C-alpha positions as CSV (number, residue, x, y, z in Angstrom):
1,M,-23.7,-54.7,-88.1
2,C,-22.9,-58.4,-87.6
3,V,-25.0,-60.2,-85.0
4,A,-24.0,-63.5,-83.5
5,R,-27.4,-64.3,-82.1
6,L,-30.7,-64.5,-84.1
7,L,-33.6,-62.5,-82.8
8,A,-35.7,-64.5,-80.3
9,G,-38.2,-66.8,-81.9
10,V,-37.6,-65.4,-85.4
11,S,-36.9,-67.3,-88.6
12,S,-35.1,-65.6,-91.4
13,G,-37.7,-63.7,-93.5
14,E,-40.3,-63.4,-90.7
15,T,-42.5,-60.3,-90.6
16,G,-44.1,-58.9,-87.5
17,P,-47.9,-57.9,-87.3
18,T,-49.3,-55.0,-89.2
19,V,-49.8,-51.5,-87.9
20,S,-53.1,-49.8,-88.9
21,P,-52.8,-47.7,-92.1
22,A,-54.6,-44.9,-90.3
23,V,-51.7,-44.6,-87.9
24,R,-49.2,-44.1,-90.7
25,E,-51.2,-41.1,-91.9
26,E,-51.0,-39.2,-88.6
27,T,-48.1,-36.7,-88.2
28,L,-46.2,-36.0,-85.0
29,P,-47.9,-32.7,-84.3
30,Q,-51.3,-34.3,-84.9
31,L,-50.4,-37.1,-82.5
32,F,-49.3,-34.5,-79.9
33,E,-52.5,-32.5,-80.3
34,R,-54.7,-35.5,-80.1
35,V,-53.1,-36.8,-76.9
36,A,-53.1,-33.4,-75.2
37,A,-56.8,-33.0,-76.1
38,D,-57.7,-36.4,-74.7
39,A,-56.3,-35.7,-71.2
40,P,-55.3,-32.1,-70.8
41,D,-54.9,-32.3,-67.0
42,R,-52.6,-35.3,-67.0
43,V,-48.9,-34.6,-66.1
44,A,-46.8,-34.4,-69.3
45,Q,-43.4,-33.3,-68.0
46,R,-41.5,-33.1,-64.8
47,Y,-38.4,-30.8,-64.5
48,K,-35.9,-30.3,-61.8
49,G,-35.0,-27.0,-60.0
50,D,-31.7,-25.3,-59.8
51,V,-30.3,-27.1,-62.8
52,Y,-30.8,-24.4,-65.5
53,D,-31.5,-20.7,-65.5
54,R,-34.6,-21.2,-67.6
55,S,-35.8,-18.2,-69.6
56,L,-39.4,-19.5,-69.6
57,V,-39.3,-19.2,-65.8
58,D,-37.9,-15.7,-66.1
59,A,-40.7,-14.8,-68.5
60,G,-43.3,-16.2,-66.1
61,V,-44.4,-18.9,-68.5
62,V,-43.7,-21.8,-66.2
63,D,-43.2,-21.9,-62.5
64,P,-39.7,-22.5,-61.0
65,A,-39.1,-25.9,-59.6
66,P,-37.9,-26.2,-56.0
67,A,-34.2,-26.6,-55.6
68,G,-33.3,-30.3,-55.8
69,A,-37.0,-31.3,-56.5
70,Y,-39.3,-31.6,-59.4
71,A,-42.2,-29.5,-60.7
72,S,-44.7,-30.5,-63.3
73,L,-46.4,-29.3,-66.5
74,T,-49.7,-30.8,-67.6
75,Y,-50.5,-31.7,-71.2
76,A,-52.6,-28.5,-71.3
77,D,-49.6,-26.5,-70.1
78,L,-47.3,-28.1,-72.6
79,R,-49.7,-27.6,-75.5
80,H,-50.0,-23.9,-74.5
81,V,-46.3,-23.4,-74.6
82,V,-45.8,-25.4,-77.8
83,R,-48.4,-23.4,-79.7
84,R,-47.0,-20.1,-78.7
85,L,-43.4,-21.2,-79.5
86,A,-44.6,-22.3,-82.9
87,A,-46.0,-18.9,-83.6
88,G,-42.9,-17.3,-82.2
89,L,-40.6,-19.4,-84.3
90,R,-42.6,-18.4,-87.4
91,A,-42.2,-14.7,-86.3
92,L,-38.5,-15.2,-86.4
93,G,-38.7,-16.4,-90.0
94,L,-39.2,-20.1,-89.8
95,A,-41.1,-21.3,-92.9
96,P,-42.4,-24.9,-93.7
97,G,-39.4,-27.0,-94.7
98,D,-36.9,-24.8,-92.9
99,R,-34.5,-26.5,-90.5
100,V,-34.1,-25.8,-86.8
101,A,-30.9,-27.0,-85.1
102,I,-31.1,-27.9,-81.4
103,V,-27.8,-27.9,-79.6
104,A,-28.7,-28.6,-75.9
105,E,-28.7,-31.1,-73.2
106,T,-31.8,-33.4,-72.6
107,R,-34.3,-31.1,-70.9
108,M,-37.9,-30.2,-71.0
109,E,-37.4,-27.3,-73.4
110,W,-35.9,-29.7,-75.9
111,A,-39.4,-31.2,-76.2
112,H,-41.0,-27.7,-76.4
113,V,-38.8,-26.7,-79.3
114,D,-39.1,-30.0,-81.1
115,F,-42.9,-30.1,-81.1
116,A,-43.2,-26.4,-81.9
117,T,-40.8,-26.7,-84.9
118,L,-42.7,-29.7,-86.2
119,A,-46.1,-28.0,-85.7
120,A,-44.8,-25.0,-87.7
121,G,-43.8,-27.3,-90.5
122,G,-40.1,-27.2,-89.8
123,V,-37.5,-29.9,-89.7
124,V,-35.5,-30.6,-86.5
125,T,-31.8,-31.4,-86.6
126,A,-29.5,-31.6,-83.6
127,A,-26.0,-31.6,-82.4
128,Y,-24.5,-32.7,-79.1
129,P,-23.6,-29.8,-76.8
130,G,-19.8,-29.9,-76.4
131,S,-19.2,-31.0,-79.9
132,S,-15.9,-30.0,-81.4
133,P,-16.0,-26.8,-83.5
134,D,-15.2,-28.8,-86.6
135,R,-18.1,-31.2,-86.1
136,L,-20.5,-28.5,-85.0
137,G,-19.6,-26.3,-88.0
138,A,-19.9,-29.2,-90.5
139,L,-23.3,-30.2,-89.1
140,L,-24.6,-26.6,-89.3
141,A,-23.2,-26.1,-92.7
142,D,-24.7,-29.4,-94.0
143,A,-28.2,-28.9,-92.4
144,D,-28.2,-25.1,-93.1
145,P,-30.7,-24.3,-90.3
146,T,-32.7,-21.1,-90.4
147,L,-32.6,-21.0,-86.6
148,V,-30.2,-22.5,-84.0
149,V,-31.6,-23.2,-80.5
150,V,-29.0,-23.7,-77.8
151,G,-29.1,-24.5,-74.1
152,G,-27.2,-21.5,-72.8
153,T,-24.1,-19.4,-72.7
154,A,-21.7,-22.3,-73.3
155,E,-23.3,-23.1,-76.6
156,V,-23.5,-19.4,-77.7
157,D,-19.8,-19.2,-77.0
158,A,-19.3,-22.3,-79.1
159,L,-21.2,-20.7,-82.0
160,E,-19.1,-17.6,-81.6
161,T,-15.9,-19.6,-82.0
162,L,-17.0,-20.7,-85.4
163,G,-17.0,-17.2,-86.7
164,D,-18.1,-16.8,-90.3
165,D,-18.5,-20.6,-90.7
166,V,-21.8,-20.4,-88.8
167,V,-23.2,-17.2,-90.3
168,T,-21.9,-17.1,-93.9
169,D,-21.2,-19.2,-96.9
170,G,-17.9,-20.9,-97.4
171,H,-17.7,-23.7,-94.8
172,P,-15.5,-26.4,-96.4
173,A,-18.2,-29.0,-95.8
174,V,-20.9,-27.3,-97.9
175,D,-20.5,-24.5,-100.5
176,D,-24.0,-23.1,-100.4
177,A,-24.8,-22.9,-96.7
178,T,-26.4,-19.6,-95.9
179,G,-26.3,-19.8,-92.1
180,P,-29.0,-19.1,-89.5
181,T,-30.9,-15.9,-89.2
182,A,-31.2,-16.1,-85.4
183,V,-30.0,-18.0,-82.3
184,V,-32.4,-18.8,-79.5
185,T,-31.2,-19.8,-76.0
186,M,-33.3,-21.9,-73.6
187,D,-31.6,-20.2,-70.7
188,A,-31.6,-16.5,-69.8
189,V,-28.2,-15.2,-71.0
190,A,-26.4,-11.9,-71.3
191,E,-26.1,-10.1,-74.6
192,T,-23.5,-11.4,-77.0
193,G,-21.3,-9.6,-79.4
194,T,-20.1,-11.5,-82.4
195,L,-23.5,-13.1,-83.2
196,G,-25.4,-9.8,-82.7
197,A,-27.1,-8.3,-79.6
198,R,-30.5,-9.3,-78.6
199,A,-33.2,-7.1,-80.1
200,D,-34.9,-5.7,-77.0
201,A,-35.9,-2.3,-78.5
202,D,-38.6,-3.5,-80.7
203,P,-39.8,-7.1,-79.9
204,D,-42.2,-7.0,-82.9
205,G,-39.6,-5.8,-85.4
206,D,-37.8,-7.6,-88.1
207,V,-35.1,-10.1,-87.3
208,D,-31.6,-8.5,-87.5
209,P,-29.7,-10.0,-90.4
210,D,-26.6,-10.1,-88.3
211,V,-28.0,-13.1,-86.4
212,D,-29.5,-11.8,-83.2
213,V,-29.7,-13.9,-80.0
214,Y,-33.1,-14.3,-78.4
215,T,-34.1,-16.3,-75.3
216,L,-36.9,-18.9,-75.5
217,G,-38.8,-16.6,-73.3
218,D,-38.5,-13.8,-75.9
219,V,-39.8,-16.3,-78.6
220,Y,-42.7,-17.2,-76.4
221,E,-43.7,-13.6,-75.9
222,R,-43.6,-12.9,-79.6
223,G,-45.7,-16.0,-80.1
224,E,-48.2,-15.0,-77.4
225,R,-48.8,-11.7,-79.3
226,R,-49.1,-13.3,-82.7
227,F,-50.8,-16.6,-81.9
228,D,-54.0,-17.4,-83.8
229,A,-55.7,-20.7,-83.2
230,D,-57.1,-21.0,-86.8
231,Q,-53.6,-20.3,-88.3
232,Y,-52.0,-22.8,-85.9
233,R,-54.5,-25.6,-86.9
234,A,-53.9,-24.8,-90.6
235,L,-50.2,-25.2,-90.1
236,V,-50.6,-28.5,-88.3
237,E,-53.0,-29.8,-90.9
238,A,-50.6,-28.7,-93.7
239,V,-47.9,-31.1,-92.5
240,A,-48.0,-34.3,-94.4
241,P,-46.9,-37.8,-93.2
242,D,-44.2,-38.0,-95.9
243,D,-42.8,-34.6,-95.0
244,L,-39.3,-34.5,-93.5
245,A,-39.4,-34.4,-89.7
246,S,-35.8,-34.6,-88.8
247,L,-32.3,-34.8,-90.1
248,V,-30.5,-37.2,-87.7
249,Y,-26.7,-37.3,-88.0
250,T,-24.7,-40.5,-87.6
251,S,-21.8,-40.7,-85.2
252,G,-19.1,-40.2,-87.8
253,T,-16.9,-43.0,-86.4
254,T,-16.3,-44.4,-90.0
255,G,-16.1,-41.0,-91.7
256,R,-17.9,-37.7,-92.0
257,P,-21.3,-37.8,-90.2
258,K,-24.1,-38.4,-92.6
259,G,-27.6,-36.9,-92.2
260,V,-30.4,-39.5,-92.2
261,R,-33.7,-38.2,-93.4
262,L,-36.6,-39.3,-91.2
263,T,-40.2,-38.4,-92.1
264,H,-43.2,-38.0,-89.8
265,A,-44.5,-41.3,-91.1
266,A,-41.3,-43.0,-90.1
267,F,-41.3,-41.8,-86.6
268,R,-45.1,-42.2,-86.2
269,A,-45.0,-45.8,-87.5
270,N,-42.2,-46.7,-85.1
271,V,-44.1,-45.2,-82.2
272,A,-47.1,-47.4,-83.1
273,Q,-44.7,-50.4,-83.5
274,C,-43.2,-49.9,-80.1
275,L,-46.7,-49.3,-78.5
276,D,-47.8,-52.6,-80.1
277,R,-44.8,-54.3,-78.4
278,L,-44.6,-52.4,-75.1
279,G,-48.0,-50.8,-74.6
280,G,-51.1,-52.0,-72.8
281,D,-54.6,-51.0,-71.8
282,A,-56.8,-51.0,-68.7
283,N,-57.2,-54.8,-68.8
284,D,-53.5,-55.5,-68.5
285,D,-51.4,-56.2,-65.4
286,G,-49.7,-52.9,-65.2
287,L,-46.3,-53.9,-66.6
288,W,-47.0,-52.1,-69.9
289,L,-46.4,-48.6,-71.2
290,D,-49.6,-46.5,-70.8
291,A,-50.9,-43.2,-69.7
292,D,-49.9,-44.0,-66.1
293,S,-46.3,-44.6,-67.0
294,T,-43.5,-42.2,-66.0
295,A,-40.2,-42.3,-67.9
296,L,-36.9,-40.9,-66.7
297,S,-35.1,-39.4,-69.7
298,V,-31.3,-39.2,-69.4
299,L,-29.9,-40.2,-72.8
300,P,-29.3,-37.4,-75.4
301,L,-32.4,-36.5,-77.4
302,T,-29.9,-35.7,-80.2
303,H,-29.8,-39.5,-80.6
304,V,-32.8,-41.1,-82.4
305,F,-33.0,-43.9,-79.7
306,E,-34.0,-41.5,-77.0
307,R,-36.0,-39.3,-79.4
308,T,-38.3,-42.2,-80.1
309,M,-38.2,-44.3,-77.0
310,G,-38.0,-41.6,-74.3
311,H,-39.9,-38.8,-76.1
312,Y,-42.4,-39.5,-78.9
313,L,-43.3,-43.0,-77.6
314,V,-44.0,-41.8,-74.0
315,F,-45.9,-38.7,-75.1
316,G,-47.8,-40.9,-77.7
317,A,-49.0,-43.1,-74.9
318,G,-50.1,-40.1,-72.8
319,G,-47.5,-40.8,-70.2
320,T,-45.1,-38.5,-68.3
321,V,-41.5,-37.7,-69.1
322,A,-39.2,-36.5,-66.3
323,Y,-35.8,-35.2,-67.1
324,A,-32.7,-36.3,-65.2
325,E,-30.3,-33.6,-64.3
326,G,-27.5,-35.7,-65.8
327,P,-25.8,-39.1,-65.6
328,K,-23.9,-38.1,-62.4
329,T,-27.2,-37.5,-60.6
330,L,-29.0,-40.4,-62.0
331,A,-29.3,-42.4,-58.8
332,A,-30.7,-39.4,-56.9
333,D,-33.1,-38.5,-59.8
334,L,-34.4,-42.1,-59.8
335,S,-35.2,-41.7,-56.1
336,L,-37.0,-38.4,-56.7
337,V,-38.9,-39.3,-59.8
338,Q,-39.7,-42.9,-59.0
339,P,-40.2,-43.8,-62.7
340,T,-41.9,-46.9,-64.1
341,M,-39.6,-47.1,-67.1
342,A,-36.4,-45.7,-68.6
343,S,-34.3,-46.2,-71.7
344,G,-30.6,-46.5,-71.5
345,V,-27.4,-48.0,-72.9
346,P,-25.5,-50.9,-71.4
347,R,-22.9,-48.8,-69.6
348,I,-25.6,-46.9,-67.7
349,Y,-27.1,-50.1,-66.4
350,E,-23.7,-51.5,-65.6
351,K,-23.0,-48.5,-63.3
352,L,-26.4,-48.5,-61.7
353,F,-26.4,-52.2,-60.9
354,A,-22.8,-52.0,-59.7
355,G,-23.8,-49.2,-57.3
356,V,-26.4,-51.4,-55.5
357,A,-25.0,-52.7,-52.2
358,D,-26.6,-56.1,-52.6
359,P,-27.5,-56.7,-56.2
360,D,-29.1,-60.0,-55.3
361,A,-31.6,-58.4,-52.9
362,E,-34.7,-57.5,-54.8
363,A,-36.0,-55.0,-52.3
364,A,-32.7,-53.1,-52.2
365,T,-32.3,-53.1,-56.0
366,R,-35.9,-51.9,-56.6
367,A,-35.4,-49.1,-54.0
368,A,-32.2,-48.0,-55.8
369,F,-34.3,-47.6,-59.0
370,G,-37.0,-45.5,-57.2
371,G,-39.3,-48.4,-56.2
372,N,-41.7,-48.3,-59.1
373,I,-39.7,-49.6,-62.0
374,D,-41.6,-52.0,-64.2
375,W,-38.9,-52.5,-66.8
376,L,-35.9,-50.8,-68.6
377,V,-35.1,-50.8,-72.3
378,S,-31.5,-51.2,-73.5
379,G,-30.1,-50.3,-76.9
380,G,-27.1,-48.8,-78.5
381,G,-24.8,-51.8,-77.8
382,A,-24.7,-55.4,-76.7
383,L,-25.9,-55.9,-73.1
384,S,-24.1,-58.5,-71.0
385,P,-26.4,-61.6,-70.8
386,S,-25.4,-62.1,-67.1
387,L,-26.4,-58.5,-66.2
388,C,-29.7,-58.9,-68.2
389,A,-30.4,-62.2,-66.3
390,A,-29.6,-60.6,-63.0
391,S,-31.9,-57.7,-63.7
392,H,-34.8,-60.2,-64.3
393,D,-34.0,-62.1,-61.2
394,V,-34.4,-59.0,-59.0
395,G,-37.7,-58.0,-60.7
396,I,-36.3,-55.1,-62.8
397,P,-36.2,-56.7,-66.3
398,I,-34.0,-55.1,-68.9
399,L,-35.6,-55.5,-72.3
400,E,-32.9,-55.5,-74.9
401,G,-33.6,-54.3,-78.4
402,Y,-31.9,-53.4,-81.6
403,G,-32.3,-50.6,-84.1
404,L,-30.7,-48.2,-86.5
405,T,-30.9,-44.5,-87.1
406,E,-32.3,-45.2,-90.6
407,T,-35.2,-47.3,-89.0
408,A,-36.3,-44.5,-86.6
409,P,-34.9,-46.6,-84.9
410,V,-36.4,-49.7,-83.4
411,V,-36.2,-52.9,-85.4
412,S,-36.8,-55.4,-82.6
413,V,-37.3,-55.3,-78.8
414,N,-38.3,-57.8,-76.2
415,A,-41.9,-57.5,-74.8
416,P,-42.4,-57.0,-71.0
417,T,-44.1,-60.4,-70.9
418,D,-42.0,-63.5,-71.6
419,P,-38.7,-61.7,-72.7
420,A,-35.9,-63.8,-73.9
421,V,-32.7,-63.0,-72.0
422,G,-29.6,-62.7,-74.2
423,T,-31.6,-61.7,-77.3
424,I,-32.8,-58.5,-78.9
425,G,-36.4,-59.7,-79.2
426,S,-38.5,-60.4,-82.3
427,P,-39.2,-57.8,-85.0
428,V,-41.8,-55.1,-84.4
429,A,-44.8,-54.8,-86.6
430,D,-44.4,-54.3,-90.3
431,T,-40.7,-55.2,-90.1
432,Q,-39.2,-58.1,-92.0
433,V,-35.7,-59.4,-91.0
434,A,-33.3,-61.9,-92.5
435,I,-29.8,-63.1,-91.7
436,D,-27.2,-62.8,-94.5
437,E,-24.9,-65.7,-93.7
438,R,-22.5,-64.8,-96.5
439,V,-20.7,-62.5,-94.0
440,S,-20.6,-65.0,-91.2
441,G,-16.9,-65.6,-91.7
442,D,-16.2,-62.2,-90.1
443,I,-17.7,-63.3,-86.8
444,D,-15.8,-64.9,-83.9
445,P,-16.9,-68.6,-83.9
446,R,-16.9,-68.5,-80.1
447,T,-20.1,-66.3,-80.2
448,R,-22.0,-68.9,-82.2
449,D,-25.0,-70.4,-80.4
450,G,-25.8,-73.9,-81.6
451,D,-27.3,-74.1,-85.1
452,D,-28.7,-70.6,-85.1
453,P,-27.8,-68.8,-88.3
454,V,-25.0,-66.2,-88.0
455,G,-24.4,-63.2,-90.2
456,E,-25.5,-59.6,-91.0
457,L,-29.0,-58.6,-89.9
458,L,-31.0,-57.2,-92.8
459,A,-34.3,-55.3,-92.2
460,D,-37.1,-54.3,-94.5
461,R,-40.1,-52.2,-93.6
462,L,-43.1,-50.8,-95.4
463,Q,-41.8,-47.3,-94.7
464,F,-38.6,-48.0,-96.4
465,R,-40.5,-49.0,-99.6
466,R,-42.6,-45.9,-99.4
467,D,-39.4,-43.8,-99.2
468,L,-37.9,-45.7,-102.1
469,D,-41.0,-45.5,-104.2
470,R,-41.0,-41.7,-103.7
471,A,-37.3,-41.4,-104.6
472,V,-37.8,-43.6,-107.7
473,G,-40.8,-41.5,-108.7
474,L,-38.7,-38.3,-108.4
475,V,-36.0,-39.8,-110.6
476,R,-38.7,-40.7,-113.2
477,V,-40.0,-37.2,-113.2
478,L,-36.5,-35.8,-113.6
479,L,-35.8,-38.2,-116.5
480,V,-39.0,-37.1,-118.2
481,V,-38.1,-33.4,-117.8
482,V,-34.6,-34.1,-119.2
483,L,-36.1,-36.0,-122.1
484,V,-38.6,-33.2,-122.9
485,V,-35.8,-30.6,-122.8
486,L,-33.6,-32.7,-125.1
487,L,-36.4,-33.3,-127.6
488,G,-37.0,-29.5,-127.5
489,L,-33.4,-28.9,-128.5
490,V,-33.5,-31.4,-131.4
């Protein structure tokens, strides 16, 4: 990516502060368990009624939310669900290192499945609901998940249209994909035919090799019967920081989507880096992300930006995540939730600010965003400097940042205090950036800003070097093995 504006206050080669080494050794399930243990009665999630036919509600696991209003789960509630789902996923055949594909909208159950999979030692991958059959089939064949977790009937139908490509070998993308052993729906759905009927007769029986369909409520009930606290703790402790946490697929705009391998350490380090930049404590003025913060999540959790900024980061701070019904109801959901923060892309902010009757009136604008907004974070594209400046003028600053899927994802972001409008902020901790001016000829000269260097943004981070060292070490081991074999043949 070429950038025409250097990060605020950064010289080429500058490195941010250092994150504690202890943080880098904590995995995502360990982070979740620690936060839940610290404040079990604090609200972790808020979910809206009459949006989904939730199977966890049907199973009596969570209470139904009132129509058009929000209900809540505490951290103790969330931990209880996650632990049982982890046991239930294991009962369906999930083993450490196996992949779970999530094909669903952004909703509270997405977080349940994510944390449960990671606690069980699994790897999360995801696809956008509504993806074309070719794209969905290619992703499933490449990731080769043991389980596929979908939102509801529409996604089950989409899997059915793939036919043998989702359940057998032979997809053109990958020759050795074996296909999932089961499909799990977050919603209550009727029995399906081509993927196999749901196994109601014997809930403790073996998984049908013809790919049975279960509801998340079914999985919870299996886990409730099989849950053992000591076994769960052993599973969580067995997960290592350098273990793979997620395969995140790129957009595919320049070719076939590629799976980016992100470890627990990569996500955990980026959470710490973002908390260092955006987080505060009891002595701060309230404009920081902390346990009293409420985030409204609307972007796809399939994308690594929301996965980190609106999911791991908020839970890591002990805050609350509320789930918007969708982009079309965002204005109403802002009013209902009254969040203190949200993450979004420029087009969302353009629509929201355009919908305010008098965008220059601070009171009216704040009311349109629920009345409690401290700040917003923007990524995924260039934000208009004039819109950014206008947001600051009315007391709802948009903090622009920059990142990549490969960096899990935040490279830089403005801080709530003293943000620099029109820039993407300074690099977060443990991140070194440089501008490669050799490619500056590709940039429109009209975008140049004085004497600032212009070119391609390069980023380096301790985690990148750890991953590289591990890869180099593996190559060395393979070379030694090959050498020993060759010597044995001589």
